[in-house]
Biopython code that builds the backbone (N, CA, C, O; Angstrom):
import numpy as np
from Bio.PDB.StructureBuilder import StructureBuilder

atoms = [
    (1, "MET", "N", (-15.934, 28.268, -29.109)),
    (1, "MET", "CA", (-14.571, 28.103, -29.505)),
    (1, "MET", "C", (-14.047, 26.783, -28.928)),
    (1, "MET", "O", (-14.248, 26.506, -27.745)),
    (2, "ILE", "N", (-13.392, 25.988, -29.732)),
    (2, "ILE", "CA", (-12.834, 24.717, -29.296)),
    (2, "ILE", "C", (-11.356, 24.912, -29.011)),
    (2, "ILE", "O", (-10.610, 25.460, -29.823)),
    (3, "THR", "N", (-10.952, 24.449, -27.833)),
    (3, "THR", "CA", (-9.557, 24.573, -27.418)),
    (3, "THR", "C", (-8.942, 23.190, -27.391)),
    (3, "THR", "O", (-9.564, 22.235, -26.925)),
    (4, "ARG", "N", (-7.736, 23.081, -27.885)),
    (4, "ARG", "CA", (-7.039, 21.801, -27.880)),
    (4, "ARG", "C", (-6.321, 21.646, -26.539)),
    (4, "ARG", "O", (-5.533, 22.506, -26.147)),
    (5, "LEU", "N", (-6.600, 20.539, -25.838)),
    (5, "LEU", "CA", (-5.974, 20.275, -24.548)),
    (5, "LEU", "C", (-5.105, 19.033, -24.638)),
    (5, "LEU", "O", (-5.445, 18.075, -25.333)),
    (6, "SER", "N", (-4.011, 19.053, -23.952)),
    (6, "SER", "CA", (-3.174, 17.869, -23.869)),
    (6, "SER", "C", (-3.820, 16.877, -22.919)),
    (6, "SER", "O", (-4.750, 17.214, -22.186)),
    (7, "LEU", "N", (-3.315, 15.644, -22.941)),
    (7, "LEU", "CA", (-3.820, 14.629, -22.022)),
    (7, "LEU", "C", (-3.631, 15.072, -20.577)),
    (7, "LEU", "O", (-4.516, 14.866, -19.745)),
    (8, "ALA", "N", (-2.481, 15.681, -20.268)),
    (8, "ALA", "CA", (-2.237, 16.172, -18.911)),
    (8, "ALA", "C", (-3.229, 17.275, -18.555)),
    (8, "ALA", "O", (-3.721, 17.337, -17.428)),
    (9, "GLY", "N", (-3.519, 18.136, -19.515)),
    (9, "GLY", "CA", (-4.489, 19.208, -19.275)),
    (9, "GLY", "C", (-5.876, 18.659, -19.010)),
    (9, "GLY", "O", (-6.589, 19.158, -18.139)),
    (10, "LEU", "N", (-6.268, 17.624, -19.763)),
    (10, "LEU", "CA", (-7.570, 16.999, -19.538)),
    (10, "LEU", "C", (-7.629, 16.336, -18.165)),
    (10, "LEU", "O", (-8.640, 16.425, -17.469)),
    (11, "ALA", "N", (-6.552, 15.678, -17.782)),
    (11, "ALA", "CA", (-6.509, 15.035, -16.468)),
    (11, "ALA", "C", (-6.629, 16.068, -15.358)),
    (11, "ALA", "O", (-7.349, 15.856, -14.382)),
    (12, "LEU", "N", (-5.923, 17.188, -15.505)),
    (12, "LEU", "CA", (-5.997, 18.251, -14.507)),
    (12, "LEU", "C", (-7.395, 18.837, -14.451)),
    (12, "LEU", "O", (-7.931, 19.069, -13.367)),
    (13, "ALA", "N", (-7.989, 19.077, -15.609)),
    (13, "ALA", "CA", (-9.345, 19.636, -15.650)),
    (13, "ALA", "C", (-10.342, 18.681, -14.988)),
    (13, "ALA", "O", (-11.227, 19.112, -14.250)),
    (14, "ALA", "N", (-10.190, 17.379, -15.260)),
    (14, "ALA", "CA", (-11.096, 16.399, -14.662)),
    (14, "ALA", "C", (-10.918, 16.335, -13.153)),
    (14, "ALA", "O", (-11.893, 16.207, -12.412)),
    (15, "ALA", "N", (-9.673, 16.423, -12.700)),
    (15, "ALA", "CA", (-9.406, 16.353, -11.259)),
    (15, "ALA", "C", (-9.959, 17.569, -10.527)),
    (15, "ALA", "O", (-10.356, 17.466, -9.366)),
    (16, "LEU", "N", (-9.988, 18.712, -11.191)),
    (16, "LEU", "CA", (-10.439, 19.933, -10.546)),
    (16, "LEU", "C", (-11.942, 20.156, -10.672)),
    (16, "LEU", "O", (-12.505, 20.976, -9.946)),
    (17, "ALA", "N", (-12.592, 19.447, -11.572)),
    (17, "ALA", "CA", (-14.029, 19.628, -11.779)),
    (17, "ALA", "C", (-14.804, 19.113, -10.574)),
    (17, "ALA", "O", (-14.501, 18.037, -10.058)),
    (18, "PRO", "N", (-15.808, 19.873, -10.117)),
    (18, "PRO", "CA", (-16.593, 19.428, -8.970)),
    (18, "PRO", "C", (-17.359, 18.147, -9.285)),
    (18, "PRO", "O", (-17.909, 17.990, -10.376)),
    (19, "GLY", "N", (-17.386, 17.240, -8.319)),
    (19, "GLY", "CA", (-18.145, 16.009, -8.485)),
    (19, "GLY", "C", (-17.455, 14.967, -9.335)),
    (19, "GLY", "O", (-18.052, 13.936, -9.645)),
    (20, "THR", "N", (-16.222, 15.205, -9.718)),
    (20, "THR", "CA", (-15.493, 14.256, -10.547)),
    (20, "THR", "C", (-14.560, 13.445, -9.665)),
    (20, "THR", "O", (-13.839, 14.020, -8.848)),
    (21, "PRO", "N", (-14.553, 12.119, -9.808)),
    (21, "PRO", "CA", (-13.637, 11.324, -8.989)),
    (21, "PRO", "C", (-12.189, 11.663, -9.314)),
    (21, "PRO", "O", (-11.852, 11.950, -10.462)),
    (22, "ALA", "N", (-11.346, 11.627, -8.306)),
    (22, "ALA", "CA", (-9.930, 11.930, -8.498)),
    (22, "ALA", "C", (-9.273, 10.820, -9.312)),
    (22, "ALA", "O", (-9.689, 9.663, -9.247)),
    (23, "LEU", "N", (-8.259, 11.175, -10.068)),
    (23, "LEU", "CA", (-7.523, 10.213, -10.871)),
    (23, "LEU", "C", (-6.454, 9.552, -10.016)),
    (23, "LEU", "O", (-5.838, 10.201, -9.170)),
    (24, "ALA", "N", (-6.234, 8.272, -10.235)),
    (24, "ALA", "CA", (-5.229, 7.536, -9.470)),
    (24, "ALA", "C", (-3.836, 7.879, -9.965)),
    (24, "ALA", "O", (-3.614, 8.074, -11.160)),
    (25, "SER", "N", (-2.914, 7.948, -9.042)),
    (25, "SER", "CA", (-1.524, 8.197, -9.375)),
    (25, "SER", "C", (-0.846, 6.885, -9.725)),
    (25, "SER", "O", (-1.221, 5.837, -9.199)),
    (26, "THR", "N", (0.149, 6.926, -10.608)),
    (26, "THR", "CA", (0.897, 5.730, -10.950)),
    (26, "THR", "C", (2.136, 5.592, -10.084)),
    (26, "THR", "O", (2.830, 4.579, -10.164)),
    (27, "ARG", "N", (2.431, 6.593, -9.255)),
    (27, "ARG", "CA", (3.587, 6.543, -8.367)),
    (27, "ARG", "C", (3.202, 5.867, -7.062)),
    (27, "ARG", "O", (2.058, 5.982, -6.622)),
    (28, "PRO", "N", (4.161, 5.147, -6.420)),
    (28, "PRO", "CA", (3.856, 4.557, -5.112)),
    (28, "PRO", "C", (3.501, 5.639, -4.101)),
    (28, "PRO", "O", (4.097, 6.716, -4.092)),
    (29, "ALA", "N", (2.534, 5.343, -3.261)),
    (29, "ALA", "CA", (2.115, 6.299, -2.243)),
    (29, "ALA", "C", (3.199, 6.462, -1.182)),
    (29, "ALA", "O", (3.874, 5.499, -0.819)),
    (30, "GLN", "N", (3.356, 7.662, -0.699)),
    (30, "GLN", "CA", (4.243, 7.917, 0.430)),
    (30, "GLN", "C", (3.374, 7.832, 1.678)),
    (30, "GLN", "O", (2.595, 8.737, 1.975)),
    (31, "VAL", "N", (3.521, 6.742, 2.391)),
    (31, "VAL", "CA", (2.656, 6.475, 3.531)),
    (31, "VAL", "C", (3.406, 6.766, 4.821)),
    (31, "VAL", "O", (4.539, 6.322, 5.004)),
    (32, "ALA", "N", (2.767, 7.515, 5.713)),
    (32, "ALA", "CA", (3.370, 7.805, 7.017)),
    (32, "ALA", "C", (3.043, 6.667, 7.968)),
    (32, "ALA", "O", (2.031, 5.985, 7.809)),
    (33, "GLY", "N", (3.896, 6.468, 8.949)),
    (33, "GLY", "CA", (3.652, 5.435, 9.944)),
    (33, "GLY", "C", (4.399, 4.163, 9.620)),
    (33, "GLY", "O", (5.166, 4.112, 8.658)),
    (34, "PRO", "N", (4.174, 3.121, 10.432)),
    (34, "PRO", "CA", (4.922, 1.886, 10.246)),
    (34, "PRO", "C", (4.595, 1.217, 8.917)),
    (34, "PRO", "O", (3.444, 1.191, 8.483)),
    (35, "GLY", "N", (5.621, 0.683, 8.286)),
    (35, "GLY", "CA", (5.413, 0.008, 7.019)),
    (35, "GLY", "C", (6.607, -0.850, 6.643)),
    (35, "GLY", "O", (7.652, -0.814, 7.292)),
    (36, "TYR", "N", (6.430, -1.614, 5.589)),
    (36, "TYR", "CA", (7.452, -2.518, 5.092)),
    (36, "TYR", "C", (7.513, -2.383, 3.571)),
    (36, "TYR", "O", (6.485, -2.235, 2.911)),
    (37, "THR", "N", (8.710, -2.436, 3.033)),
    (37, "THR", "CA", (8.895, -2.496, 1.590)),
    (37, "THR", "C", (9.536, -3.838, 1.281)),
    (37, "THR", "O", (10.593, -4.179, 1.812)),
    (38, "CYS", "N", (8.874, -4.594, 0.408)),
    (38, "CYS", "CA", (9.342, -5.930, 0.052)),
    (38, "CYS", "C", (9.440, -6.020, -1.479)),
    (38, "CYS", "O", (8.879, -5.190, -2.193)),
    (39, "ASP", "N", (10.150, -7.028, -1.965)),
    (39, "ASP", "CA", (10.280, -7.184, -3.415)),
    (39, "ASP", "C", (8.926, -7.426, -4.081)),
    (39, "ASP", "O", (8.637, -6.844, -5.126)),
    (40, "ARG", "N", (8.089, -8.287, -3.477)),
    (40, "ARG", "CA", (6.821, -8.652, -4.102)),
    (40, "ARG", "C", (5.699, -8.733, -3.072)),
    (40, "ARG", "O", (5.944, -8.904, -1.878)),
    (41, "LEU", "N", (4.471, -8.608, -3.553)),
    (41, "LEU", "CA", (3.276, -8.874, -2.758)),
    (41, "LEU", "C", (2.651, -10.160, -3.280)),
    (41, "LEU", "O", (2.550, -10.363, -4.490)),
    (42, "VAL", "N", (2.229, -11.031, -2.358)),
    (42, "VAL", "CA", (1.608, -12.294, -2.737)),
    (42, "VAL", "C", (0.248, -12.390, -2.045)),
    (42, "VAL", "O", (0.155, -12.283, -0.822)),
    (43, "TRP", "N", (-0.802, -12.594, -2.841)),
    (43, "TRP", "CA", (-2.154, -12.730, -2.297)),
    (43, "TRP", "C", (-2.305, -14.116, -1.699)),
    (43, "TRP", "O", (-1.993, -15.112, -2.352)),
    (44, "GLN", "N", (-2.785, -14.191, -0.451)),
    (44, "GLN", "CA", (-2.951, -15.460, 0.249)),
    (44, "GLN", "C", (-4.416, -15.868, 0.376)),
    (44, "GLN", "O", (-4.738, -16.827, 1.076)),
    (45, "GLY", "N", (-5.287, -15.152, -0.289)),
    (45, "GLY", "CA", (-6.713, -15.444, -0.223)),
    (45, "GLY", "C", (-7.420, -14.453, 0.681)),
    (45, "GLY", "O", (-6.823, -13.906, 1.608)),
    (46, "GLY", "N", (-8.695, -14.226, 0.407)),
    (46, "GLY", "CA", (-9.461, -13.257, 1.190)),
    (46, "GLY", "C", (-8.799, -11.899, 1.111)),
    (46, "GLY", "O", (-8.516, -11.398, 0.023)),
    (47, "ASN", "N", (-8.552, -11.306, 2.262)),
    (47, "ASN", "CA", (-7.875, -10.005, 2.269)),
    (47, "ASN", "C", (-6.513, -10.098, 2.949)),
    (47, "ASN", "O", (-6.031, -9.124, 3.528)),
    (48, "GLN", "N", (-5.897, -11.275, 2.874)),
    (48, "GLN", "CA", (-4.549, -11.457, 3.424)),
    (48, "GLN", "C", (-3.523, -11.341, 2.304)),
    (48, "GLN", "O", (-3.602, -12.029, 1.287)),
    (49, "TRP", "N", (-2.553, -10.443, 2.523)),
    (49, "TRP", "CA", (-1.448, -10.240, 1.581)),
    (49, "TRP", "C", (-0.134, -10.388, 2.323)),
    (49, "TRP", "O", (0.006, -9.935, 3.459)),
    (50, "ASP", "N", (0.828, -11.027, 1.671)),
    (50, "ASP", "CA", (2.160, -11.168, 2.239)),
    (50, "ASP", "C", (3.148, -10.372, 1.399)),
    (50, "ASP", "O", (3.099, -10.402, 0.169)),
    (51, "GLY", "N", (4.042, -9.663, 2.071)),
    (51, "GLY", "CA", (5.191, -9.079, 1.406)),
    (51, "GLY", "C", (6.318, -10.088, 1.524)),
    (51, "GLY", "O", (6.580, -10.600, 2.613)),
    (52, "VAL", "N", (6.992, -10.383, 0.411)),
    (52, "VAL", "CA", (8.048, -11.401, 0.448)),
    (52, "VAL", "C", (9.339, -10.898, -0.167)),
    (52, "VAL", "O", (9.335, -10.067, -1.076)),
    (53, "ASP", "N", (10.437, -11.414, 0.344)),
    (53, "ASP", "CA", (11.789, -11.191, -0.159)),
    (53, "ASP", "C", (12.304, -9.773, 0.106)),
    (53, "ASP", "O", (11.716, -8.784, -0.332)),
    (54, "ARG", "N", (13.399, -9.708, 0.825)),
    (54, "ARG", "CA", (14.120, -8.471, 1.143)),
    (54, "ARG", "C", (13.207, -7.404, 1.769)),
    (54, "ARG", "O", (13.255, -6.238, 1.375)),
    (55, "CYS", "N", (12.391, -7.796, 2.725)),
    (55, "CYS", "CA", (11.481, -6.859, 3.392)),
    (55, "CYS", "C", (12.271, -5.983, 4.368)),
    (55, "CYS", "O", (13.078, -6.470, 5.159)),
    (56, "VAL", "N", (12.015, -4.688, 4.286)),
    (56, "VAL", "CA", (12.712, -3.706, 5.119)),
    (56, "VAL", "C", (11.672, -2.897, 5.891)),
    (56, "VAL", "O", (10.787, -2.295, 5.283)),
    (57, "PRO", "N", (11.767, -2.874, 7.229)),
    (57, "PRO", "CA", (10.828, -2.069, 8.018)),
    (57, "PRO", "C", (11.180, -0.583, 7.949)),
    (57, "PRO", "O", (12.344, -0.223, 7.773)),
    (58, "SER", "N", (10.173, 0.273, 8.087)),
    (58, "SER", "CA", (10.386, 1.723, 8.123)),
    (58, "SER", "C", (9.312, 2.369, 8.987)),
    (58, "SER", "O", (8.310, 1.737, 9.319)),
    (59, "GLY", "N", (9.522, 3.616, 9.343)),
    (59, "GLY", "CA", (8.526, 4.359, 10.106)),
    (59, "GLY", "C", (8.229, 3.785, 11.473)),
    (59, "GLY", "O", (7.116, 3.933, 11.979)),
    (60, "GLY", "N", (9.218, 3.125, 12.086)),
    (60, "GLY", "CA", (9.008, 2.553, 13.415)),
    (60, "GLY", "C", (8.420, 1.159, 13.417)),
    (60, "GLY", "O", (8.046, 0.647, 14.472)),
    (61, "ALA", "N", (8.330, 0.527, 12.237)),
    (61, "ALA", "CA", (7.799, -0.843, 12.175)),
    (61, "ALA", "C", (8.772, -1.823, 12.826)),
    (61, "ALA", "O", (9.988, -1.661, 12.721)),
    (62, "PHE", "N", (8.236, -2.832, 13.492)),
    (62, "PHE", "CA", (9.055, -3.843, 14.147)),
    (62, "PHE", "C", (9.635, -4.807, 13.111)),
    (62, "PHE", "O", (8.940, -5.177, 12.164)),
    (63, "PRO", "N", (10.895, -5.219, 13.272)),
    (63, "PRO", "CA", (11.499, -6.141, 12.313)),
    (63, "PRO", "C", (10.975, -7.573, 12.430)),
    (63, "PRO", "O", (11.041, -8.337, 11.467)),
    (64, "SER", "N", (10.456, -7.940, 13.604)),
    (64, "SER", "CA", (9.924, -9.295, 13.759)),
    (64, "SER", "C", (8.879, -9.329, 14.862)),
    (64, "SER", "O", (8.848, -8.476, 15.750)),
    (65, "GLY", "N", (8.026, -10.341, 14.777)),
    (65, "GLY", "CA", (7.010, -10.536, 15.807)),
    (65, "GLY", "C", (5.614, -10.182, 15.360)),
    (65, "GLY", "O", (5.402, -9.779, 14.216)),
    (66, "PRO", "N", (4.648, -10.334, 16.272)),
    (66, "PRO", "CA", (3.251, -10.017, 15.956)),
    (66, "PRO", "C", (3.055, -8.506, 15.812)),
    (66, "PRO", "O", (3.704, -7.714, 16.494)),
    (67, "LEU", "N", (2.155, -8.130, 14.920)),
    (67, "LEU", "CA", (1.856, -6.718, 14.668)),
    (67, "LEU", "C", (0.405, -6.452, 15.060)),
    (67, "LEU", "O", (-0.504, -7.140, 14.595)),
    (68, "VAL", "N", (0.193, -5.457, 15.912)),
    (68, "VAL", "CA", (-1.158, -5.160, 16.388)),
    (68, "VAL", "C", (-1.685, -3.824, 15.887)),
    (68, "VAL", "O", (-2.884, -3.560, 15.980)),
    (69, "ASP", "N", (-0.808, -2.978, 15.359)),
    (69, "ASP", "CA", (-1.224, -1.676, 14.830)),
    (69, "ASP", "C", (-1.279, -1.720, 13.308)),
    (69, "ASP", "O", (-0.593, -2.536, 12.691)),
    (70, "PRO", "N", (-2.083, -0.855, 12.693)),
    (70, "PRO", "CA", (-2.115, -0.798, 11.229)),
    (70, "PRO", "C", (-0.717, -0.523, 10.661)),
    (70, "PRO", "O", (0.081, 0.198, 11.260)),
    (71, "PHE", "N", (-0.442, -1.109, 9.498)),
    (71, "PHE", "CA", (0.836, -0.913, 8.823)),
    (71, "PHE", "C", (0.628, -1.079, 7.318)),
    (71, "PHE", "O", (-0.426, -1.532, 6.871)),
    (72, "THR", "N", (1.637, -0.709, 6.555)),
    (72, "THR", "CA", (1.553, -0.861, 5.107)),
    (72, "THR", "C", (2.611, -1.843, 4.617)),
    (72, "THR", "O", (3.646, -2.045, 5.252)),
    (73, "ILE", "N", (2.319, -2.441, 3.476)),
    (73, "ILE", "CA", (3.286, -3.265, 2.751)),
    (73, "ILE", "C", (3.339, -2.708, 1.329)),
    (73, "ILE", "O", (2.309, -2.594, 0.664)),
    (74, "THR", "N", (4.535, -2.365, 0.867)),
    (74, "THR", "CA", (4.720, -1.842, -0.479)),
    (74, "THR", "C", (5.601, -2.786, -1.286)),
    (74, "THR", "O", (6.600, -3.302, -0.786)),
    (75, "SER", "N", (5.219, -3.003, -2.534)),
    (75, "SER", "CA", (5.971, -3.873, -3.441)),
    (75, "SER", "C", (6.974, -3.059, -4.253)),
    (75, "SER", "O", (6.605, -2.065, -4.878)),
    (76, "ARG", "N", (8.236, -3.472, -4.246)),
    (76, "ARG", "CA", (9.229, -2.840, -5.120)),
    (76, "ARG", "C", (8.931, -3.164, -6.584)),
    (76, "ARG", "O", (9.183, -2.350, -7.472)),
    (77, "GLU", "N", (8.394, -4.358, -6.824)),
    (77, "GLU", "CA", (8.141, -4.837, -8.180)),
    (77, "GLU", "C", (7.073, -4.008, -8.901)),
    (77, "GLU", "O", (7.245, -3.635, -10.061)),
    (78, "THR", "N", (5.966, -3.722, -8.197)),
    (78, "THR", "CA", (4.845, -3.039, -8.849)),
    (78, "THR", "C", (4.573, -1.634, -8.313)),
    (78, "THR", "O", (3.901, -0.839, -8.971)),
    (79, "GLY", "N", (5.093, -1.324, -7.117)),
    (79, "GLY", "CA", (4.796, -0.044, -6.488)),
    (79, "GLY", "C", (3.472, -0.039, -5.731)),
    (79, "GLY", "O", (3.112, 0.969, -5.123)),
    (80, "ALA", "N", (2.741, -1.156, -5.763)),
    (80, "ALA", "CA", (1.449, -1.232, -5.067)),
    (80, "ALA", "C", (1.676, -1.188, -3.554)),
    (80, "ALA", "O", (2.644, -1.745, -3.037)),
    (81, "THR", "N", (0.756, -0.511, -2.859)),
    (81, "THR", "CA", (0.808, -0.423, -1.402)),
    (81, "THR", "C", (-0.518, -0.877, -0.819)),
    (81, "THR", "O", (-1.581, -0.434, -1.255)),
    (82, "PHE", "N", (-0.453, -1.766, 0.171)),
    (82, "PHE", "CA", (-1.636, -2.227, 0.888)),
    (82, "PHE", "C", (-1.521, -1.806, 2.343)),
    (82, "PHE", "O", (-0.437, -1.847, 2.926)),
    (83, "THR", "N", (-2.643, -1.402, 2.927)),
    (83, "THR", "CA", (-2.702, -1.087, 4.348)),
    (83, "THR", "C", (-3.389, -2.251, 5.040)),
    (83, "THR", "O", (-4.472, -2.679, 4.641)),
    (84, "CYS", "N", (-2.743, -2.755, 6.082)),
    (84, "CYS", "CA", (-3.260, -3.910, 6.817)),
    (84, "CYS", "C", (-3.672, -3.463, 8.218)),
    (84, "CYS", "O", (-2.946, -2.722, 8.880)),
    (85, "THR", "N", (-4.831, -3.916, 8.658)),
    (85, "THR", "CA", (-5.393, -3.491, 9.939)),
    (85, "THR", "C", (-5.714, -4.712, 10.799)),
    (85, "THR", "O", (-5.839, -5.820, 10.276)),
    (86, "PRO", "N", (-5.847, -4.524, 12.103)),
    (86, "PRO", "CA", (-6.126, -5.655, 12.996)),
    (86, "PRO", "C", (-7.454, -6.342, 12.672)),
    (86, "PRO", "O", (-8.438, -5.701, 12.304)),
    (87, "ASP", "N", (-7.446, -7.660, 12.821)),
    (87, "ASP", "CA", (-8.679, -8.426, 12.671)),
    (87, "ASP", "C", (-9.467, -8.377, 13.977)),
    (87, "ASP", "O", (-9.116, -7.615, 14.878)),
    (88, "SER", "N", (-10.512, -9.169, 14.092)),
    (88, "SER", "CA", (-11.360, -9.134, 15.293)),
    (88, "SER", "C", (-10.631, -9.610, 16.544)),
    (88, "SER", "O", (-11.116, -9.404, 17.657)),
    (89, "PHE", "N", (-9.477, -10.240, 16.377)),
    (89, "PHE", "CA", (-8.672, -10.680, 17.515)),
    (89, "PHE", "C", (-7.555, -9.693, 17.843)),
    (89, "PHE", "O", (-6.749, -9.948, 18.737)),
    (90, "GLY", "N", (-7.499, -8.559, 17.122)),
    (90, "GLY", "CA", (-6.481, -7.543, 17.373)),
    (90, "GLY", "C", (-5.136, -7.837, 16.739)),
    (90, "GLY", "O", (-4.123, -7.255, 17.127)),
    (91, "HIS", "N", (-5.118, -8.741, 15.761)),
    (91, "HIS", "CA", (-3.877, -9.138, 15.111)),
    (91, "HIS", "C", (-3.840, -8.581, 13.681)),
    (91, "HIS", "O", (-4.645, -8.976, 12.837)),
    (92, "ALA", "N", (-2.903, -7.663, 13.415)),
    (92, "ALA", "CA", (-2.796, -7.050, 12.082)),
    (92, "ALA", "C", (-1.876, -7.842, 11.166)),
    (92, "ALA", "O", (-1.995, -7.749, 9.945)),
    (93, "GLY", "N", (-0.966, -8.615, 11.733)),
    (93, "GLY", "CA", (-0.051, -9.398, 10.915)),
    (93, "GLY", "C", (1.147, -9.863, 11.716)),
    (93, "GLY", "O", (1.167, -9.793, 12.944)),
    (94, "THR", "N", (2.158, -10.345, 10.981)),
    (94, "THR", "CA", (3.379, -10.838, 11.600)),
    (94, "THR", "C", (4.566, -10.437, 10.731)),
    (94, "THR", "O", (4.533, -10.595, 9.511)),
    (95, "ALA", "N", (5.605, -9.923, 11.363)),
    (95, "ALA", "CA", (6.825, -9.556, 10.640)),
    (95, "ALA", "C", (7.884, -10.630, 10.841)),
    (95, "ALA", "O", (8.122, -11.090, 11.957)),
    (96, "GLN", "N", (8.504, -11.015, 9.755)),
    (96, "GLN", "CA", (9.617, -11.963, 9.779)),
    (96, "GLN", "C", (10.676, -11.448, 8.802)),
    (96, "GLN", "O", (11.111, -12.167, 7.902)),
    (97, "THR", "N", (11.084, -10.189, 8.998)),
    (97, "THR", "CA", (12.015, -9.581, 8.041)),
    (97, "THR", "C", (13.396, -10.216, 8.174)),
    (97, "THR", "O", (13.792, -10.609, 9.271)),
    (98, "PRO", "N", (14.112, -10.317, 7.097)),
    (98, "PRO", "CA", (13.825, -9.780, 5.773)),
    (98, "PRO", "C", (13.043, -10.731, 4.862)),
    (98, "PRO", "O", (12.774, -10.384, 3.712)),
    (99, "GLN", "N", (12.671, -11.928, 5.350)),
    (99, "GLN", "CA", (12.026, -12.916, 4.485)),
    (99, "GLN", "C", (10.607, -12.550, 4.080)),
    (99, "GLN", "O", (10.243, -12.646, 2.908)),
    (100, "ARG", "N", (9.790, -12.122, 5.077)),
    (100, "ARG", "CA", (8.375, -11.925, 4.756)),
    (100, "ARG", "C", (7.657, -11.132, 5.823)),
    (100, "ARG", "O", (8.094, -11.059, 6.972)),
    (101, "VAL", "N", (6.536, -10.535, 5.419)),
    (101, "VAL", "CA", (5.612, -9.852, 6.320)),
    (101, "VAL", "C", (4.221, -10.333, 5.960)),
    (101, "VAL", "O", (3.811, -10.250, 4.803)),
    (102, "ILE", "N", (3.504, -10.829, 6.932)),
    (102, "ILE", "CA", (2.138, -11.326, 6.725)),
    (102, "ILE", "C", (1.160, -10.228, 7.147)),
    (102, "ILE", "O", (1.255, -9.698, 8.254)),
    (103, "GLY", "N", (0.241, -9.896, 6.276)),
    (103, "GLY", "CA", (-0.740, -8.866, 6.589)),
    (103, "GLY", "C", (-2.153, -9.396, 6.588)),
    (103, "GLY", "O", (-2.554, -10.089, 5.653)),
    (104, "ASN", "N", (-2.923, -9.081, 7.632)),
    (104, "ASN", "CA", (-4.339, -9.445, 7.733)),
    (104, "ASN", "C", (-5.183, -8.228, 7.374)),
    (104, "ASN", "O", (-4.738, -7.091, 7.527)),
    (105, "ARG", "N", (-6.375, -8.466, 6.909)),
    (105, "ARG", "CA", (-7.321, -7.371, 6.592)),
    (105, "ARG", "C", (-6.637, -6.255, 5.805)),
    (105, "ARG", "O", (-6.651, -5.097, 6.222)),
    (106, "CYS", "N", (-6.051, -6.599, 4.686)),
    (106, "CYS", "CA", (-5.312, -5.635, 3.869)),
    (106, "CYS", "C", (-6.190, -5.124, 2.722)),
    (106, "CYS", "O", (-6.989, -5.866, 2.149)),
    (107, "SER", "N", (-6.021, -3.856, 2.410)),
    (107, "SER", "CA", (-6.729, -3.254, 1.283)),
    (107, "SER", "C", (-5.829, -2.218, 0.621)),
    (107, "SER", "O", (-4.968, -1.622, 1.267)),
    (108, "PRO", "N", (-6.041, -2.010, -0.681)),
    (108, "PRO", "CA", (-5.196, -1.039, -1.407)),
    (108, "PRO", "C", (-5.427, 0.383, -0.954)),
    (108, "PRO", "O", (-4.794, 1.305, -1.468)),
]
sb = StructureBuilder()
sb.init_structure("model")
sb.init_model(0)
sb.init_chain("A")
sb.init_seg("    ")
for serial, (resi, resn, name, xyz) in enumerate(atoms, 1):
    if name == "N":
        sb.init_residue(resn, " ", resi, " ")
    sb.init_atom(name, np.array(xyz, "f"), 0.0, 1.0, " ", f" {name:<3s}", serial, name[0])
structure = sb.get_structure()
């Protein structure tokens, strides 16, 4: 018997099937811990990403200065979120809110 499934039903079935990769959400991730929300994300080469324009700290993130703990940068424009972690020198980035946040070793 063939059953007609909606696109949402197919997505749910695929997500629940064993051995099937999970589907990505289109909503911005709700990330716990220190983070920044900025208007845009700008790629600076390698794995360095900057959050620029109207950056707002949250979750205990410092408004300015060097950052040594992992943190996130989220774009208001696209909803993309990157997590930035310390490099080999222990430097995760630099906050200069509200203008910009520099992130080292960032990944989606």
